[in-house]
C-alpha positions in Angstrom: -78.8 -283.4 15.7 -80.3 -281.5 12.9 -79.6 -278.0 12.1 -82.1 -275.4 10.4 -81.1 -272.6 8.5 -82.5 -269.1 7.8 -81.7 -267.4 4.4 -80.3 -264.0 4.8 -79.6 -262.4 1.4 -77.3 -265.0 -0.4 -76.2 -266.7 2.8 -77.6 -269.4 4.9 -77.2 -268.8 8.6 -77.7 -271.6 11.0 -80.5 -271.2 13.6 -78.5 -271.5 16.8 -79.7 -270.8 20.4 -78.4 -271.5 23.8 -80.2 -273.9 26.1 -80.0 -271.9 29.1 -81.3 -268.4 28.5 -81.6 -267.1 32.2 -80.0 -263.8 33.2 -77.1 -264.1 35.7 -75.9 -261.3 37.8 -72.1 -261.2 37.7 -70.3 -258.6 40.1 -66.8 -257.6 40.6 -65.7 -261.1 41.6 -67.2 -262.7 38.9 -65.6 -260.3 36.3 -62.3 -261.0 37.9 -62.5 -264.6 37.5 -63.7 -264.1 33.9 -60.5 -261.9 33.0 -58.1 -264.7 34.9 -59.7 -267.5 33.0 -59.4 -265.6 29.6 -55.7 -264.6 30.3 -54.5 -268.0 32.1 -56.9 -270.6 31.2 -58.0 -269.7 27.7 -59.1 -273.3 27.0 -61.3 -273.5 30.0 -62.9 -270.1 29.1 -63.4 -270.9 25.5 -64.9 -274.3 26.6 -67.4 -272.7 29.0 -68.1 -269.9 26.6 -69.1 -272.3 23.8 -71.1 -274.4 26.0 -73.1 -271.8 27.2 -72.0 -272.2 30.9 -69.8 -269.4 31.4 -72.3 -266.9 32.8 -73.6 -269.5 35.3 -70.2 -270.3 36.2 -69.0 -266.7 36.8 -72.2 -265.8 38.8 -71.6 -269.0 41.0 -67.9 -267.8 41.7 -69.3 -264.3 42.7 -72.2 -265.7 45.0 -69.4 -267.8 46.5 -66.9 -264.9 47.0 -69.7 -262.8 48.6 -70.7 -265.7 51.0 -67.2 -266.2 52.1 -66.7 -262.5 52.8 -69.8 -262.2 54.7 -68.4 -265.1 56.8 -64.9 -264.0 57.0 -65.4 -260.4 58.1 -67.5 -260.8 61.2 -65.2 -263.8 62.2 -62.0 -261.8 62.1 -63.6 -258.7 63.6 -64.7 -260.8 66.5 -61.1 -262.4 66.8 -59.5 -259.3 67.0 -61.9 -257.4 69.2 -63.6 -255.0 67.1 -66.7 -254.4 68.5 -69.6 -251.6 68.8 -68.0 -250.6 72.0 -64.8 -249.8 70.1 -66.9 -248.0 67.5 -68.8 -245.9 70.2 -65.5 -245.0 71.8 -62.9 -244.4 68.8 -64.8 -244.3 65.3 -61.4 -243.8 63.4 -59.7 -246.6 65.1 -62.7 -248.8 64.2 -62.9 -247.7 60.9 -59.2 -248.4 60.2 -59.3 -251.7 61.8 -62.5 -252.8 60.0 -61.0 -251.5 56.3 -57.8 -253.8 57.3 -60.1 -256.8 58.2 -62.0 -256.3 54.9 -58.7 -256.0 52.8 -57.5 -259.1 54.4 -60.7 -260.9 53.7 -60.8 -259.9 50.4 -57.1 -261.3 49.8 -58.3 -264.6 51.1 -61.3 -264.7 48.7 -59.2 -263.7 45.8 -56.7 -266.3 46.3 -59.1 -269.1 47.4 -61.9 -268.8 44.7 -61.2 -266.0 42.1 -57.5 -267.1 40.9 -57.8 -270.5 41.8 
């Protein structure tokens, strides 16, 4: 591998560029995983960062978390009998139960994917 340099003032700076210049959308779960890696697995975090694979990894984790949430919430609602009929009959009960389901699903996702 041959490096080229650019002279800036009295200094020569290497011309470095990442191989992957795609833009990745990283949401809340990806950011939470980034913070977890940085605090608890610093070697892995640094390795991913220096190889240019960090943002792809975080975007993949974020997408996997959203897919898992999209699967868990309807499955748990169906299992617990939280239906549109309940929503029509008692909206506050439905909202409370759906919030409970969403919070439990998020705890599962955080434990399985974000903090693993």
